Residue, then its C-alpha position, 0 to 999 in steps of 0.5 A: m826719667t827713662t821709661a825703665a826708671a819709670t817703671r821698676t819696681r823695688a826688686g827690679w831696683e834691687m836686681l840692678a843694685s845687685a849688679l852694680r860694681p861702683e868705682g871706689r878709686a880716687l881720680i886724680d890728673g885724668e886716672l883712676r888711682h888707689a890711695r898712695s898707702g893702699r888703704t880703703f874703708d868700706t862705704i855702708s849703706p844705711i838702707d840694710g848696713r851692708v858694705i857697697a864698696a870699697v874705697a880709696r882712703c885718700e890721705a895728705a900724699d894724695v890731696d898733694d898729687a891732686v892739688a899739684a894736678a889741679r894747679a898744672s892744669f891751671e897754670a897750663g891754661i888747658w880749661r881757663h884759655v879755652e874759647p867760652l863758646q867751647r867751654k859752654r859745649v863742653l858743660l852742656r856736654f857733661a849735664e848731657l852725660i849725667r842726664a844720660d847716667l840717671e838711673r846709675l847715679a841715683l842708685l848710687e846716690t840711694l844706695d849710699v845714702g838711704k834717701p827714696i829712689q823716687d827723690s834720686l831720680t826725680s829730684d837730686v840727678p835732674s837738678t845736678a845736671t840742671c845746675i851744671a847746664y845752667y852755669a855753661e850758658f853763661a860761658d859766652k855771657l859774661y862781660d867784663e867792664i870799663a870804668p868811668t875815668g878821664p879821656k886820655d885813660l882807659a881802666l878794664i875791670r877784669r874777672e879771673p879765676l881764682g885758681v885751684i878750688a877745694a870743694i868739700v861736700p855733705w852727705n845729705y845732697p851730694l850729688v846737688i851740692a857738688a854741682w853747685k859747687l863744680g857748675p860755676a868754679l868750672l865756668a869761670g876757668n878754675s881747676v878743682v879738687l872735690k872731696p866727698a863726705e866719706q859716707s857718700p863718695l860714689g856718686a862724686i867719683r862717678l860725676g868725675e868720670l862723667a866730666l872726663q868724658a864729656g871733655i873737661p882735660p886731666g886735672v881740672v876736675n879731681i875726686v879724692p874720697g877720704y875722712g874728713e879728718e885726714a884728707g878734707q883737713a889736708l885739702a883745706l890747710h893747702a897751701d897751694v889751695d886758693m879757695v876752699t868752699f865748704t857745705g856742712s855743720t857749723q862746727v867744722g865751718k869754723l875748723m875751714l876759717r882756722y885753717a885758711g889762717d893757718s895755712n894761706l889766707k886761701r878764700v873760704a865761702l861756707e853753707l852751714g846749719g840751720k834751725s829754721p822757723q815757720i811762723v804760722l799766724r791766727d789768720a793762715d790757711l791751716q791745711a796749706a800750712a800743714s802740708d808744706i810744714a809736714w814735707a819741710i821737716f820730713y822730706n829727705q829724712g830731715e837730713s836738709c839744712n834748711a828743714g823747717s825744723r821750728l813750728i811757732c804758732d799761735a796758741g789759738i791754732k795750735n791743735e787743729l793745726l797739729a792735727e792736720v800735721k799729723r795728718v799729712a805725715a801718715t801720708i809720707t810713707l817711711g819704708h824701704p828707699l828702693d820701693p817707688a811707694t817710699k817717701m821717707g828713707a833712712l837716716i844715714d847711719a847708726g851713729h847719727m840715728q842714735r844722735v836724733l834719737g837722743y836729742i828726742d830723749t833730751g826734749i822730753a827730758e827738757g818738758a816737751e811732750l811727744a806728739l807723734g812718733g820718736r821711735q827706731t823702726m825696721r830694725e830688722s832690715g839692718g838700716y836706721y829708720l826712724e818715724a816722722t817725730i813732733l815735739d809738743k810744747v817745746q820751751p824756747a831755750a830747750r836744745v830741741a829748739r836752738e840746736e840743729i838736729f838733722g833728723p825728722v824731728l818738728a819742735v813746736t812752741e806756742a807764741r801770743d802774737e805776732a811780735e812774740a813769734l818773730r822774736l823767738a824766730n830770730d832768736s838762733i845762731f842760725g839764720l839759713a831759712a825762715a817761712v810765715w804763713t798768713r792771709d795778711m800781705d801786711a803781716a806777710h811783709r813785715v815779718s819776712n822783712a824782719l826775719r834774719a835769714g838768707t831765704v824767707w818763703i811766705n805761705t810756701y817751704f822748700k820753693s827753689a830755682m837755679t836762679t835765686p841765691f841759697g846760703g844763710f845770715k849768721q852762723s849760718g855761714f856767708g856767700r851763696d850757692r846758686s844763681p849769677h851771684a855764685i860765680e862772684k866768689y870763684t873770681d877775683l877783680k883786676t883792673i888794666w889801666t892804660t893812659f895814652r896819648 
């Protein structure tokens, strides 16, 4: 972090925000453009309900232009035929430009989605740069294969880029998840059309500008802001897109599969919702568990697909554990996102806040007890703030135990023993993440092996690295972001067989 960023106060960030003039145009074929229709939409900050910028409202015609630019750049080979070492240099330069633009990107991210500025500065923007640099390093380290054959045959197995990649990303971690798509897709030599969520377009447009500055050729990275039912649907249905990689809700993920079938049978990779359980057994370290349980649901305002939103614990330790979770929750300061002391910010918009409040009401109506929070707060700000909330005595069949709330709401359910805890944890349509807390390593391995989730933590939560794959089981999707495994989905295998004499 720069010295200026580290010492900046809320007043300093507000002054910087007042002088900010975000770019709202689409980036197509290396040029910033208005939508063909001339229409725009307002991006509204959840911090205070104010308009940040007017953004190009891209529709099917703009998507056609972006896909055509991506296709032309791919067929011309201006990126995919670049020597690996040079491709690596360009991507590393891209990562360095992201780091150099730390304050601007962090401010755009916080203004767009309401997350605390400290999280944007110390996590989101650095993680974005780290992701691009991580995949850059693979450029001159990936080898093709020679298959075992007879003595007069040579069978080469080559990995080749798919072509035009449509990347549709959500609003909760806009920069990070965009990088998860851009990094491996560009490494492999593809051209990309990135469609950010309509709630959070500004950081993505800036990423596109930095990609150009880094030396990625025009047409290789295109940014089309717009509404999901307009730009997103047009992109997913486009017959000249070879793959759509989507992160978002399970409901929309199902539409992506339908659109692929209705168009050209394009590849689809989905990272979708979650209802991730934390199992706490009787012998667990309750202080350690409570700290991670609180942060796992209240970090990023609970707007994380892998948030630890279900607590399943032994009845004998529940009261002590909940008291400790409440103590930790009290330290997760809810406040203005541009205040460096804030640890929990605003929900994304008014509609989403009402949705989360509706789930809290539903949970209580279904028999849960409100153990903490549950109310809207900071109304005078004009923004969308909700207290950290705990619902106790949640029945396994309750909606709040089964549906993704995507807010700072922890659902607590008791279990008689390990077997019941495991049954409750796996009784879900989702399988993105899970955790088990215990000092008994036999139990830890039994439970972690039996949990049906893409990531299972033992005595921790939320720890991750670029080196580990991210994605889920069941209706949490398929395909993985992060790690070398993510590269595979952006490539296809070609066998070249030669017989010689």
